[in-house]
N, CA and C atoms as an extended XYZ file, in Angstrom:
492
Properties=species:S:1:pos:R:3:atomname:S:1:resname:S:1:resid:I:1 pbc="F F F"
N       -37.030      -13.146       54.482 N   MET     1
C       -37.432      -13.217       53.107 CA  MET     1
C       -37.440      -11.830       52.459 C   MET     1
N       -37.874      -10.803       53.294 N   LYS     2
C       -37.894       -9.449       52.777 CA  LYS     2
C       -36.490       -8.980       52.434 C   LYS     2
N       -35.515       -9.382       53.239 N   LYS     3
C       -34.131       -8.953       52.986 CA  LYS     3
C       -33.630       -9.519       51.657 C   LYS     3
N       -33.967      -10.755       51.336 N   ILE     4
C       -33.547      -11.377       50.071 CA  ILE     4
C       -34.208      -10.660       48.902 C   ILE     4
N       -35.484      -10.333       49.053 N   THR     5
C       -36.197       -9.632       47.990 CA  THR     5
C       -35.569       -8.264       47.745 C   THR     5
N       -35.300       -7.504       48.833 N   TYR     6
C       -34.658       -6.197       48.690 CA  TYR     6
C       -33.269       -6.332       48.068 C   TYR     6
N       -32.542       -7.353       48.463 N   LEU     7
C       -31.207       -7.582       47.929 CA  LEU     7
C       -31.271       -7.883       46.434 C   LEU     7
N       -32.170       -8.761       46.020 N   LEU     8
C       -32.332       -9.083       44.601 CA  LEU     8
C       -32.761       -7.852       43.807 C   LEU     8
N       -33.670       -7.062       44.371 N   PHE     9
C       -34.130       -5.856       43.711 CA  PHE     9
C       -32.977       -4.869       43.534 C   PHE     9
N       -32.193       -4.668       44.559 N   ALA    10
C       -31.064       -3.742       44.508 CA  ALA    10
C       -30.020       -4.216       43.498 C   ALA    10
N       -29.753       -5.505       43.501 N   LEU    11
C       -28.792       -6.066       42.547 CA  LEU    11
C       -29.278       -5.894       41.114 C   LEU    11
N       -30.551       -6.159       40.883 N   THR    12
C       -31.126       -6.009       39.544 CA  THR    12
C       -31.033       -4.555       39.099 C   THR    12
N       -31.388       -3.654       39.972 N   LEU    13
C       -31.332       -2.235       39.666 CA  LEU    13
C       -29.897       -1.797       39.368 C   LEU    13
N       -28.977       -2.280       40.144 N   LEU    14
C       -27.568       -1.930       39.969 CA  LEU    14
C       -27.046       -2.434       38.628 C   LEU    14
N       -27.339       -3.667       38.282 N   LEU    15
C       -26.823       -4.254       37.044 CA  LEU    15
C       -27.474       -3.665       35.802 C   LEU    15
N       -28.734       -3.299       35.879 N   THR    16
C       -29.410       -2.769       34.691 CA  THR    16
C       -29.172       -1.285       34.502 C   THR    16
N       -28.765       -0.588       35.519 N   SER    17
C       -28.571        0.846       35.380 CA  SER    17
C       -27.146        1.227       35.026 C   SER    17
N       -26.224        0.286       35.035 N   CYS    18
C       -24.825        0.589       34.707 CA  CYS    18
C       -24.646        0.659       33.199 C   CYS    18
N       -23.829        1.588       32.792 N   GLU    19
C       -23.528        1.705       31.376 CA  GLU    19
C       -22.028        1.819       31.228 C   GLU    19
N       -21.446        0.980       30.384 N   GLY    20
C       -20.001        0.986       30.197 CA  GLY    20
C       -19.604        1.820       29.007 C   GLY    20
N       -18.337        1.792       28.729 N   ASP    21
C       -17.778        2.493       27.578 CA  ASP    21
C       -18.419        1.955       26.304 C   ASP    21
N       -18.770        2.816       25.379 N   GLN    22
C       -19.411        2.417       24.125 CA  GLN    22
C       -18.435        1.690       23.199 C   GLN    22
N       -17.164        1.873       23.387 N   GLY    23
C       -16.173        1.218       22.533 CA  GLY    23
C       -16.025        1.964       21.216 C   GLY    23
N       -15.068        1.529       20.405 N   PRO    24
C       -14.834        2.218       19.135 CA  PRO    24
C       -15.983        1.932       18.157 C   PRO    24
N       -16.199        2.863       17.246 N   GLN    25
C       -17.237        2.683       16.232 CA  GLN    25
C       -16.795        1.586       15.275 C   GLN    25
N       -17.719        0.739       14.891 N   GLY    26
C       -17.427       -0.356       13.967 CA  GLY    26
C       -17.198        0.156       12.562 C   GLY    26
N       -16.769       -0.750       11.677 N   PRO    27
C       -16.526       -0.331       10.296 CA  PRO    27
C       -17.836        0.053        9.613 C   PRO    27
N       -17.723        0.953        8.669 N   GLN    28
C       -18.895        1.392        7.931 CA  GLN    28
C       -19.416        0.234        7.089 C   GLN    28
N       -20.712        0.173        6.946 N   GLY    29
C       -21.334       -0.901        6.167 CA  GLY    29
C       -20.976       -0.817        4.696 C   GLY    29
N       -21.223       -1.892        3.984 N   PHE    30
C       -20.914       -1.985        2.557 CA  PHE    30
C       -21.807       -1.033        1.775 C   PHE    30
N       -21.204       -0.190        0.975 N   ASP    31
C       -21.977        0.765        0.196 CA  ASP    31
C       -21.857        0.528       -1.305 C   ASP    31
N       -21.188       -0.541       -1.690 N   GLY    32
C       -21.061       -0.863       -3.101 CA  GLY    32
C       -19.902       -0.151       -3.779 C   GLY    32
N       -19.403        0.928       -3.182 N   GLU    33
C       -18.329        1.670       -3.816 CA  GLU    33
C       -16.973        1.029       -3.580 C   GLU    33
N       -16.862        0.156       -2.581 N   SER    34
C       -15.573       -0.443       -2.293 CA  SER    34
C       -15.340       -1.708       -3.110 C   SER    34
N       -16.333       -2.167       -3.860 N   ALA    35
C       -16.147       -3.324       -4.726 CA  ALA    35
C       -15.409       -2.887       -5.991 C   ALA    35
N       -14.526       -3.743       -6.443 N   ILE    36
C       -13.759       -3.479       -7.658 CA  ILE    36
C       -14.053       -4.610       -8.630 C   ILE    36
N       -14.224       -4.277       -9.885 N   ALA    37
C       -14.519       -5.298      -10.885 CA  ALA    37
C       -13.733       -5.020      -12.153 C   ALA    37
N       -13.205       -6.093      -12.736 N   PHE    38
C       -12.538       -5.936      -14.023 CA  PHE    38
C       -12.684       -7.220      -14.820 C   PHE    38
N       -12.470       -7.081      -16.108 N   GLU    39
C       -12.559       -8.214      -17.021 CA  GLU    39
C       -11.157       -8.563      -17.479 C   GLU    39
N       -10.875       -9.850      -17.564 N   MET    40
C        -9.590      -10.294      -18.083 CA  MET    40
C        -9.856      -11.377      -19.112 C   MET    40
N        -8.982      -11.492      -20.071 N   SER    41
C        -9.156      -12.513      -21.101 CA  SER    41
C        -7.793      -13.044      -21.515 C   SER    41
N        -7.822      -14.171      -22.168 N   GLY    42
C        -6.577      -14.757      -22.635 CA  GLY    42
C        -6.800      -16.172      -23.125 C   GLY    42
N        -5.730      -16.782      -23.540 N   SER    43
C        -5.767      -18.148      -24.044 CA  SER    43
C        -4.813      -19.003      -23.222 C   SER    43
N        -5.235      -20.218      -22.965 N   PHE    44
C        -4.432      -21.174      -22.209 CA  PHE    44
C        -3.618      -22.017      -23.186 C   PHE    44
N        -2.341      -22.211      -22.873 N   ASN    45
C        -1.497      -23.066      -23.701 CA  ASN    45
C        -0.300      -23.527      -22.869 C   ASN    45
N         0.494      -24.399      -23.449 N   SER    46
C         1.646      -24.918      -22.713 CA  SER    46
C         2.682      -23.824      -22.450 C   SER    46
N         2.723      -22.805      -23.306 N   GLY    47
C         3.672      -21.710      -23.124 CA  GLY    47
C         3.426      -20.892      -21.863 C   GLY    47
N         2.167      -20.800      -21.445 N   ASN    48
C         1.867      -20.077      -20.210 CA  ASN    48
C         1.455      -21.033      -19.086 C   ASN    48
N         1.833      -22.316      -19.277 N   ASN    49
C         1.551      -23.351      -18.281 CA  ASN    49
C         0.051      -23.461      -17.995 C   ASN    49
N        -0.761      -23.161      -19.023 N   PHE    50
C        -2.220      -23.207      -18.928 CA  PHE    50
C        -2.729      -22.337      -17.783 C   PHE    50
N        -2.131      -21.128      -17.687 N   GLU    51
C        -2.524      -20.143      -16.679 CA  GLU    51
C        -2.622      -18.767      -17.324 C   GLU    51
N        -3.577      -17.988      -16.849 N   ILE    52
C        -3.688      -16.580      -17.233 CA  ILE    52
C        -3.541      -15.776      -15.948 C   ILE    52
N        -2.546      -14.902      -15.918 N   GLN    53
C        -2.256      -14.129      -14.712 CA  GLN    53
C        -2.534      -12.655      -14.966 C   GLN    53
N        -3.124      -12.009      -13.990 N   GLU    54
C        -3.396      -10.571      -14.071 CA  GLU    54
C        -2.921       -9.917      -12.787 C   GLU    54
N        -2.015       -8.936      -12.927 N   PHE    55
C        -1.550       -8.166      -11.779 CA  PHE    55
C        -2.497       -6.984      -11.592 C   PHE    55
N        -2.814       -6.660      -10.343 N   TYR    56
C        -3.696       -5.538      -10.052 CA  TYR    56
C        -2.923       -4.234      -10.194 C   TYR    56
N        -3.609       -3.203      -10.665 N   ASP    57
C        -3.010       -1.869      -10.662 CA  ASP    57
C        -3.697       -1.008       -9.599 C   ASP    57
N        -4.162       -1.659       -8.554 N   PHE    58
C        -4.794       -1.019       -7.413 CA  PHE    58
C        -4.492       -1.881       -6.193 C   PHE    58
N        -4.796       -1.362       -5.015 N   GLN    59
C        -4.487       -2.092       -3.785 CA  GLN    59
C        -5.632       -3.029       -3.413 C   GLN    59
N        -5.283       -4.256       -3.089 N   VAL    60
C        -6.235       -5.230       -2.572 CA  VAL    60
C        -5.845       -5.492       -1.122 C   VAL    60
N        -6.803       -5.330       -0.233 N   PHE    61
C        -6.530       -5.444        1.190 CA  PHE    61
C        -6.701       -6.880        1.674 C   PHE    61
N        -6.115       -7.179        2.828 N   GLU    62
C        -6.173       -8.528        3.391 CA  GLU    62
C        -7.594       -8.981        3.690 C   GLU    62
N        -8.487       -8.052        3.953 N   ASN    63
C        -9.855       -8.414        4.306 CA  ASN    63
C       -10.783       -8.468        3.086 C   ASN    63
N       -10.202       -8.502        1.895 N   GLU    64
C       -11.004       -8.578        0.675 CA  GLU    64
C       -10.852       -9.955        0.029 C   GLU    64
N       -11.890      -10.339       -0.692 N   VAL    65
C       -11.936      -11.635       -1.348 CA  VAL    65
C       -12.120      -11.425       -2.845 C   VAL    65
N       -11.472      -12.260       -3.621 N   VAL    66
C       -11.567      -12.191       -5.076 CA  VAL    66
C       -12.479      -13.318       -5.561 C   VAL    66
N       -13.457      -12.949       -6.375 N   LEU    67
C       -14.347      -13.913       -7.014 CA  LEU    67
C       -14.089      -13.859       -8.516 C   LEU    67
N       -14.014      -15.022       -9.169 N   VAL    68
C       -13.754      -15.058      -10.610 CA  VAL    68
C       -14.870      -15.851      -11.282 C   VAL    68
N       -15.413      -15.270      -12.364 N   TYR    69
C       -16.487      -15.879      -13.138 CA  TYR    69
C       -16.021      -16.057      -14.582 C   TYR    69
N       -16.387      -17.183      -15.181 N   ARG    70
C       -16.058      -17.447      -16.582 CA  ARG    70
C       -17.293      -17.211      -17.431 C   ARG    70
N       -17.095      -16.564      -18.578 N   LEU    71
C       -18.194      -16.419      -19.526 CA  LEU    71
C       -18.509      -17.809      -20.053 C   LEU    71
N       -19.657      -18.319      -19.671 N   TRP    72
C       -20.007      -19.700      -19.963 CA  TRP    72
C       -20.774      -19.831      -21.266 C   TRP    72
N       -21.660      -18.899      -21.500 N   ASP    73
C       -22.538      -19.020      -22.654 CA  ASP    73
C       -23.198      -17.672      -22.891 C   ASP    73
N       -23.741      -17.498      -24.094 N   VAL    74
C       -24.581      -16.351      -24.404 CA  VAL    74
C       -25.923      -16.927      -24.818 C   VAL    74
N       -26.979      -16.530      -24.110 N   THR    75
C       -28.302      -17.092      -24.375 CA  THR    75
C       -28.895      -16.516      -25.646 C   THR    75
N       -30.019      -17.084      -26.067 N   ASP    76
C       -30.682      -16.641      -27.294 CA  ASP    76
C       -31.073      -15.168      -27.252 C   ASP    76
N       -31.427      -14.686      -26.071 N   ASN    77
C       -31.825      -13.280      -25.975 CA  ASN    77
C       -30.635      -12.358      -25.731 C   ASN    77
N       -29.421      -12.864      -25.892 N   GLY    78
C       -28.225      -12.043      -25.832 CA  GLY    78
C       -27.638      -11.810      -24.454 C   GLY    78
N       -28.197      -12.439      -23.440 N   LEU    79
C       -27.662      -12.257      -22.094 CA  LEU    79
C       -26.489      -13.200      -21.858 C   LEU    79
N       -25.454      -12.681      -21.212 N   ASP    80
C       -24.288      -13.498      -20.893 CA  ASP    80
C       -24.580      -14.374      -19.686 C   ASP    80
N       -24.053      -15.586      -19.721 N   VAL    81
C       -24.157      -16.517      -18.596 CA  VAL    81
C       -22.760      -16.650      -17.998 C   VAL    81
N       -22.635      -16.306      -16.710 N   TRP    82
C       -21.356      -16.344      -16.006 CA  TRP    82
C       -21.420      -17.403      -14.926 C   TRP    82
N       -20.349      -18.174      -14.785 N   ARG    83
C       -20.277      -19.193      -13.733 CA  ARG    83
C       -19.073      -18.950      -12.844 C   ARG    83
N       -19.322      -19.047      -11.535 N   LEU    84
C       -18.277      -18.864      -10.533 CA  LEU    84
C       -17.286      -20.014      -10.594 C   LEU    84
N       -16.000      -19.693      -10.576 N   LEU    85
C       -14.964      -20.729      -10.526 CA  LEU    85
C       -14.784      -21.181       -9.084 C   LEU    85
N       -14.395      -22.416       -8.859 N   PRO    86
C       -13.996      -23.412       -9.857 CA  PRO    86
C       -15.214      -24.045      -10.542 C   PRO    86
N       -14.999      -24.469      -11.784 N   GLN    87
C       -15.996      -25.179      -12.577 CA  GLN    87
C       -15.338      -26.422      -13.159 C   GLN    87
N       -16.055      -27.536      -13.098 N   THR    88
C       -15.548      -28.796      -13.641 CA  THR    88
C       -16.433      -29.240      -14.791 C   THR    88
N       -15.795      -29.623      -15.896 N   ILE    89
C       -16.494      -30.152      -17.060 CA  ILE    89
C       -16.118      -31.621      -17.178 C   ILE    89
N       -17.114      -32.474      -17.326 N   PHE    90
C       -16.877      -33.904      -17.506 CA  PHE    90
C       -17.139      -34.260      -18.957 C   PHE    90
N       -16.151      -34.898      -19.583 N   PHE    91
C       -16.260      -35.282      -20.985 CA  PHE    91
C       -16.730      -36.724      -21.109 C   PHE    91
N       -17.245      -37.063      -22.296 N   ASP    92
C       -17.786      -38.404      -22.550 CA  ASP    92
C       -16.746      -39.512      -22.384 C   ASP    92
N       -15.465      -39.192      -22.614 N   ASP    93
C       -14.418      -40.217      -22.505 CA  ASP    93
C       -13.986      -40.466      -21.050 C   ASP    93
N       -14.659      -39.800      -20.100 N   GLY    94
C       -14.339      -39.993      -18.691 CA  GLY    94
C       -13.334      -38.996      -18.132 C   GLY    94
N       -12.738      -38.181      -18.992 N   SER    95
C       -11.790      -37.175      -18.507 CA  SER    95
C       -12.556      -35.939      -18.029 C   SER    95
N       -11.836      -35.078      -17.366 N   ASP    96
C       -12.464      -33.854      -16.880 CA  ASP    96
C       -11.552      -32.662      -17.131 C   ASP    96
N       -12.119      -31.480      -16.988 N   LEU    97
C       -11.393      -30.224      -17.117 CA  LEU    97
C       -11.876      -29.328      -15.994 C   LEU    97
N       -10.927      -28.724      -15.279 N   VAL    98
C       -11.281      -27.842      -14.172 CA  VAL    98
C       -10.709      -26.450      -14.432 C   VAL    98
N       -11.592      -25.452      -14.425 N   TYR    99
C       -11.178      -24.053      -14.407 CA  TYR    99
C       -11.110      -23.673      -12.934 C   TYR    99
N        -9.971      -23.180      -12.498 N   ASN   100
C        -9.806      -22.819      -11.100 CA  ASN   100
C        -9.040      -21.501      -11.019 C   ASN   100
N        -8.910      -20.969       -9.833 N   TYR   101
C        -8.151      -19.729       -9.676 CA  TYR   101
C        -7.591      -19.637       -8.268 C   TYR   101
N        -6.589      -18.797       -8.148 N   ASP   102
C        -6.103      -18.402       -6.832 CA  ASP   102
C        -5.745      -16.925       -6.906 C   ASP   102
N        -5.650      -16.311       -5.750 N   PHE   103
C        -5.363      -14.881       -5.729 CA  PHE   103
C        -4.494      -14.525       -4.545 C   PHE   103
N        -3.786      -13.434       -4.711 N   THR   104
C        -3.011      -12.828       -3.639 CA  THR   104
C        -3.416      -11.360       -3.588 C   THR   104
N        -2.718      -10.581       -2.802 N   GLN   105
C        -2.973       -9.145       -2.774 CA  GLN   105
C        -2.340       -8.433       -3.970 C   GLN   105
N        -1.619       -9.180       -4.798 N   LYS   106
C        -0.954       -8.581       -5.950 CA  LYS   106
C        -1.497       -9.054       -7.294 C   LYS   106
N        -2.096      -10.272       -7.335 N   ASP   107
C        -2.529      -10.805       -8.619 CA  ASP   107
C        -3.609      -11.863       -8.470 C   ASP   107
N        -4.180      -12.238       -9.606 N   VAL   108
C        -5.112      -13.355       -9.687 CA  VAL   108
C        -4.647      -14.233      -10.844 C   VAL   108
N        -4.710      -15.544      -10.647 N   ILE   109
C        -4.307      -16.502      -11.679 CA  ILE   109
C        -5.459      -17.461      -11.918 C   ILE   109
N        -5.889      -17.558      -13.180 N   VAL   110
C        -6.876      -18.549      -13.581 CA  VAL   110
C        -6.106      -19.667      -14.251 C   VAL   110
N        -6.411      -20.908      -13.861 N   SER   111
C        -5.644      -22.036      -14.379 CA  SER   111
C        -6.554      -23.173      -14.805 C   SER   111
N        -5.996      -24.032      -15.650 N   LEU   112
C        -6.689      -25.243      -16.089 CA  LEU   112
C        -6.012      -26.456      -15.489 C   LEU   112
N        -6.828      -27.450      -15.174 N   ASP   113
C        -6.314      -28.733      -14.715 CA  ASP   113
C        -7.190      -29.795      -15.351 C   ASP   113
N        -6.614      -30.944      -15.638 N   SER   114
C        -7.381      -31.992      -16.301 CA  SER   114
C        -6.798      -33.351      -15.972 C   SER   114
N        -7.653      -34.346      -16.061 N   SER   115
C        -7.182      -35.715      -15.885 CA  SER   115
C        -6.572      -36.254      -17.177 C   SER   115
N        -6.673      -35.474      -18.257 N   SER   116
C        -6.030      -35.869      -19.508 CA  SER   116
C        -5.071      -34.765      -19.954 C   SER   116
N        -4.440      -34.945      -21.090 N   ASN   117
C        -3.449      -34.011      -21.597 CA  ASN   117
C        -4.113      -32.697      -21.990 C   ASN   117
N        -3.715      -31.603      -21.354 N   LEU   118
C        -4.304      -30.296      -21.637 CA  LEU   118
C        -4.059      -29.845      -23.080 C   LEU   118
N        -2.985      -30.319      -23.695 N   ASN   119
C        -2.692      -29.949      -25.084 CA  ASN   119
C        -3.730      -30.497      -26.059 C   ASN   119
N        -4.510      -31.482      -25.645 N   ASN   120
C        -5.502      -32.086      -26.530 CA  ASN   120
C        -6.882      -31.434      -26.421 C   ASN   120
N        -7.014      -30.402      -25.590 N   LEU   121
C        -8.304      -29.726      -25.443 CA  LEU   121
C        -8.637      -28.921      -26.686 C   LEU   121
N        -9.923      -28.832      -26.997 N   GLY   122
C       -10.369      -28.034      -28.128 CA  GLY   122
C       -10.254      -26.543      -27.829 C   GLY   122
N       -10.221      -25.752      -28.886 N   ALA   123
C       -10.075      -24.303      -28.768 CA  ALA   123
C       -11.209      -23.667      -27.963 C   ALA   123
N       -12.392      -24.266      -27.984 N   GLU   124
C       -13.514      -23.686      -27.235 CA  GLU   124
C       -13.267      -23.676      -25.729 C   GLU   124
N       -12.324      -24.485      -25.266 N   TRP   125
C       -12.005      -24.557      -23.832 CA  TRP   125
C       -10.764      -23.759      -23.459 C   TRP   125
N        -9.938      -23.429      -24.466 N   THR   126
C        -8.642      -22.804      -24.155 CA  THR   126
C        -8.417      -21.429      -24.776 C   THR   126
N        -9.033      -21.153      -25.895 N   GLN   127
C        -8.721      -19.926      -26.633 CA  GLN   127
C        -9.731      -18.809      -26.362 C   GLN   127
N        -9.203      -17.589      -26.234 N   ASN   128
C       -10.023      -16.388      -26.089 CA  ASN   128
C       -11.060      -16.516      -24.979 C   ASN   128
N       -10.622      -16.946      -23.831 N   GLN   129
C       -11.508      -17.113      -22.679 CA  GLN   129
C       -11.684      -15.764      -21.973 C   GLN   129
N       -12.888      -15.497      -21.503 N   ILE   130
C       -13.204      -14.230      -20.851 CA  ILE   130
C       -13.628      -14.502      -19.411 C   ILE   130
N       -13.060      -13.731      -18.497 N   PHE   131
C       -13.350      -13.868      -17.071 CA  PHE   131
C       -13.679      -12.499      -16.497 C   PHE   131
N       -14.556      -12.487      -15.529 N   ARG   132
C       -14.841      -11.268      -14.774 CA  ARG   132
C       -14.400      -11.497      -13.335 C   ARG   132
N       -13.652      -10.539      -12.829 N   VAL   133
C       -13.078      -10.620      -11.492 CA  VAL   133
C       -13.744       -9.549      -10.644 C   VAL   133
N       -14.240       -9.957       -9.490 N   ILE   134
C       -14.883       -9.024       -8.574 CA  ILE   134
C       -14.204       -9.148       -7.223 C   ILE   134
N       -13.810       -8.019       -6.667 N   ILE   135
C       -13.141       -7.988       -5.368 CA  ILE   135
C       -14.068       -7.286       -4.384 C   ILE   135
N       -14.432       -8.009       -3.327 N   VAL   136
C       -15.373       -7.477       -2.336 CA  VAL   136
C       -14.824       -7.692       -0.931 C   VAL   136
N       -15.267       -6.888        0.026 N   PRO   137
C       -14.875       -7.130        1.408 CA  PRO   137
C       -15.382       -8.497        1.873 C   PRO   137
N       -14.537       -9.254        2.522 N   ALA   138
C       -14.909      -10.593        2.979 CA  ALA   138
C       -16.111      -10.546        3.909 C   ALA   138
N       -16.260       -9.480        4.656 N   SER   139
C       -17.371       -9.370        5.594 CA  SER   139
C       -18.719       -9.325        4.897 C   SER   139
N       -18.741       -9.020        3.609 N   GLU   140
C       -19.992       -8.926        2.870 CA  GLU   140
C       -20.429      -10.242        2.242 C   GLU   140
N       -19.579      -11.258        2.261 N   LEU   141
C       -19.923      -12.508        1.583 CA  LEU   141
C       -21.108      -13.217        2.218 C   LEU   141
N       -21.351      -12.993        3.515 N   ASP   142
C       -22.511      -13.619        4.157 CA  ASP   142
C       -23.817      -13.110        3.572 C   ASP   142
N       -23.793      -11.928        3.007 N   ASN   143
C       -24.999      -11.303        2.483 CA  ASN   143
C       -25.164      -11.466        0.982 C   ASN   143
N       -24.249      -12.185        0.333 N   ILE   144
C       -24.268      -12.295       -1.125 CA  ILE   144
C       -24.273      -13.760       -1.543 C   ILE   144
N       -25.130      -14.100       -2.495 N   ASP   145
C       -25.091      -15.423       -3.110 CA  ASP   145
C       -24.030      -15.364       -4.205 C   ASP   145
N       -22.812      -15.749       -3.870 N   THR   146
C       -21.693      -15.591       -4.803 CA  THR   146
C       -21.804      -16.477       -6.036 C   THR   146
N       -22.598      -17.537       -5.973 N   SER   147
C       -22.748      -18.393       -7.149 CA  SER   147
C       -23.601      -17.714       -8.222 C   SER   147
N       -24.350      -16.703       -7.844 N   ASP   148
C       -25.212      -15.974       -8.768 CA  ASP   148
C       -24.543      -14.658       -9.146 C   ASP   148
N       -23.969      -14.618      -10.334 N   PHE   149
C       -23.237      -13.445      -10.807 CA  PHE   149
C       -24.086      -12.181      -10.693 C   PHE   149
N       -25.332      -12.250      -11.124 N   ASN   150
C       -26.197      -11.072      -11.096 CA  ASN   150
C       -26.481      -10.610       -9.677 C   ASN   150
N       -26.581      -11.541       -8.744 N   SER   151
C       -26.780      -11.177       -7.339 CA  SER   151
C       -25.578      -10.396       -6.826 C   SER   151
N       -24.383      -10.826       -7.176 N   VAL   152
C       -23.168      -10.123       -6.751 CA  VAL   152
C       -23.140       -8.723       -7.359 C   VAL   152
N       -23.459       -8.627       -8.626 N   ILE   153
C       -23.453       -7.332       -9.315 CA  ILE   153
C       -24.469       -6.390       -8.675 C   ILE   153
N       -25.676       -6.894       -8.437 N   ASN   154
C       -26.724       -6.047       -7.865 CA  ASN   154
C       -26.414       -5.640       -6.436 C   ASN   154
N       -25.897       -6.564       -5.639 N   THR   155
C       -25.605       -6.268       -4.238 CA  THR   155
C       -24.462       -5.276       -4.097 C   THR   155
N       -23.479       -5.375       -4.949 N   THR   156
C       -22.305       -4.498       -4.853 CA  THR   156
C       -22.453       -3.225       -5.683 C   THR   156
N       -23.560       -3.101       -6.409 N   ASN   157
C       -23.826       -1.914       -7.237 CA  ASN   157
C       -22.770       -1.692       -8.305 C   ASN   157
N       -22.213       -2.759       -8.833 N   ILE   158
C       -21.219       -2.645       -9.911 CA  ILE   158
C       -21.964       -2.462      -11.221 C   ILE   158
N       -21.575       -1.452      -11.972 N   ASP   159
C       -22.210       -1.268      -13.282 CA  ASP   159
C       -21.194       -1.178      -14.412 C   ASP   159
N       -19.917       -1.174      -14.059 N   THR   160
C       -18.876       -1.079      -15.067 CA  THR   160
C       -17.738       -2.034      -14.741 C   THR   160
N       -17.249       -2.704      -15.772 N   PHE   161
C       -16.078       -3.565      -15.625 CA  PHE   161
C       -14.921       -2.925      -16.365 C   PHE   161
N       -13.794       -2.838      -15.679 N   ILE   162
C       -12.574       -2.320      -16.293 CA  ILE   162
C       -12.103       -3.393      -17.271 C   ILE   162
N       -11.941       -3.036      -18.532 N   THR   163
C       -11.473       -4.009      -19.516 CA  THR   163
C       -10.038       -3.693      -19.894 C   THR   163
N        -9.387       -4.714      -20.408 N   GLU   164
C        -7.962       -4.573      -20.753 CA  GLU   164
C        -7.758       -3.627      -21.915 C   GLU   164
């Protein structure tokens, strides 16, 4: 029995006292400076296939994610209300309208889709639409409530939007 105890003790000591290679240093944590934000605007119509496209004039990396918010409303106290896309609006006649987007490393496209004819939409849904685009490292999305525009702004320390 003593031999088993000594053996277990020696094994425990051996395994706990070994130290391996530390490995390469991990990526630096998010400091808010790597987030990029800009504002884009435009009008949707049949001539642009109900899409607004913006090409980046900076590099977007494979490990970054693009978030797009639509200016939804301005409250009585003057604060802007932003909603993360996609957003679906349901109309009284049973039709719907979807603001959606897709992105690549070269551009972002905001588009409209509807169960009815897009040409029949009112100007409030298609004309002079304003969007804010935020590009953040994908690794940071676990720490951010992306549905809350202000949370994204505060977490990424963005204080300026590049406007057209």
